[in-house]
C-alpha positions in Angstrom: 12.4 34.1 -3.8 14.2 31.1 -2.5 12.5 28.8 0.8 14.0 27.0 3.1 14.1 23.5 2.2 14.4 21.7 5.5 12.6 21.7 8.8 15.4 22.8 11.3 14.7 20.6 14.9 12.8 22.4 17.9 14.1 21.6 21.1 11.4 18.8 21.7 12.2 17.7 17.7 15.7 15.0 16.7 14.7 15.0 13.3 15.2 17.7 10.4 12.9 17.1 7.8 13.9 17.6 4.2 11.4 19.5 3.2 12.5 19.1 -0.8 13.0 15.3 -0.5 9.5 14.9 1.0 7.3 16.8 -1.5 9.7 14.9 -4.2 8.6 11.6 -2.3 5.0 12.2 -2.1 5.0 13.4 -6.0 6.7 10.8 -7.3 3.9 8.2 -5.2 1.1 10.3 -6.6 2.0 9.9 -10.0 2.6 5.9 -9.7 -0.3 5.4 -7.9 -2.1 7.7 -11.0 -0.2 6.1 -13.6 -2.4 2.8 -14.5 -5.3 2.6 -16.4 -8.0 5.9 -15.1 -11.0 4.7 -17.3 -10.2 6.8 -19.9 -10.4 10.2 -17.7 -7.7 12.7 -17.1 -6.9 13.4 -13.6 -8.8 16.6 -13.7 -12.0 14.7 -14.6 -11.1 12.3 -11.9 -11.0 14.7 -9.5 -14.1 16.1 -10.4 -15.9 12.7 -10.5 -14.6 12.1 -7.3 -16.3 15.0 -5.1 -19.5 14.7 -7.4 -19.1 10.8 -5.5 -18.4 12.4 -2.1 -20.1 15.1 -2.2 -22.7 14.9 -4.9 -25.5 16.0 -6.7 -23.6 19.4 -6.5 -24.5 22.5 -8.7 -22.3 22.7 -11.7 -20.7 26.6 -10.1 -20.7 24.7 -6.5 -18.2 21.6 -8.6 -16.0 24.4 -10.2 -15.6 26.1 -6.9 -14.6 22.8 -4.9 -12.0 22.2 -7.8 -10.8 25.1 -8.6 -11.3 25.6 -12.2 -13.4 27.9 -14.2 -16.7 27.6 -14.9 -16.6 27.0 -19.2 -13.8 24.4 -18.4 -15.8 22.7 -16.0 -18.9 22.8 -18.7 -16.3 20.6 -21.1 -15.6 18.6 -18.0 -18.9 17.6 -17.1 -19.7 16.9 -20.5 -17.1 14.5 -21.3 -17.9 12.7 -17.6 -21.7 12.3 -18.8 -20.8 11.7 -22.3 -18.9 8.7 -20.6 -22.1 7.5 -18.6 -19.8 8.7 -15.6 -22.6 11.4 -14.5 -26.3 12.7 -15.1 -27.1 16.2 -15.0 -30.4 17.8 -14.0 -32.6 20.5 -13.9 -31.8 22.0 -10.4 -35.2 22.0 -8.5 -34.5 25.1 -6.9 -33.7 27.4 -9.9 -34.4 26.7 -13.6 -31.4 28.0 -14.9 -29.0 25.9 -13.6 -28.6 22.5 -13.4 -27.1 19.6 -10.8 -24.7 17.1 -11.3 -25.2 13.4 -9.9 -22.8 10.4 -10.4 -24.4 7.1 -12.1 -24.0 3.5 -11.3 -21.1 3.3 -13.7 -19.2 6.2 -12.4 -19.6 4.9 -8.7 -18.5 1.4 -9.8 -15.5 2.9 -11.5 -14.3 4.8 -8.5 -14.7 1.5 -6.7 -12.8 0.1 -9.0 -9.9 2.2 -9.4 -9.7 3.1 -5.4 -9.2 -1.1 -5.4 -6.3 -1.0 -8.0 -4.8 1.8 -6.1 -5.2 -0.1 -2.5 -3.8 -3.3 -4.3 -1.1 -1.3 -5.9 0.2 0.2 -2.8 -0.3 -2.7 -0.9 2.3 -4.6 -3.1 5.0 -1.7 -3.0 4.7 -1.8 0.7 5.8 -5.1 0.7 9.3 -4.2 -0.6 10.0 -2.2 2.7 11.1 -3.6 5.4 9.2 -3.9 8.8 10.8 -1.2 10.1 10.3 1.1 7.3 6.6 0.2 7.5 6.5 1.0 11.2 7.7 4.7 10.3 5.4 5.0 7.5 2.6 3.7 9.7 3.3 6.4 12.7 3.5 9.2 10.1 0.3 8.5 8.9 -1.7 10.9 10.8 0.9 13.9 10.1 0.7 13.0 6.4 -3.6 12.8 7.1 -3.5 16.3 8.4 -1.1 17.3 5.8 -3.3 16.2 2.9 -6.9 16.5 4.4 -9.3 19.2 3.2 -8.5 21.4 6.2 -4.6 21.2 5.7 -2.6 24.3 6.8 -2.2 27.6 5.4 -0.2 28.2 2.6 2.7 30.8 3.7 3.7 33.3 0.8 
């Protein structure tokens, strides 16, 4: 099914939003920010480590649900993170059959380093923009944050 690639302005909007261009630009910027050294991790492993850092310690099932991946896939992913020293796996005190995952100091240091590298890379790229372009981007930040947030608007099917 083809979808509309532009959002037409309402009476109070002056600009037409080319949704395809926006999607492509966001995807390219995201790839550029991920292109650098990822501490030997895949983007999926990095996302899981970030979730553990932000929300952990977590049970494996909760992490699988948060990341939207199958528990068997998550088990392999967590094993890689554990072997690299980024997380520890401990028995869940409330359920002996389950385990929890927590980030280690190395995992936390690695996440901080990657964030610093991404911030520096993005800062350098922003210097390529004109002051007017940077101002337009700054004005768009609240909308981009809303779209990227955990409570993003529901998908239209």
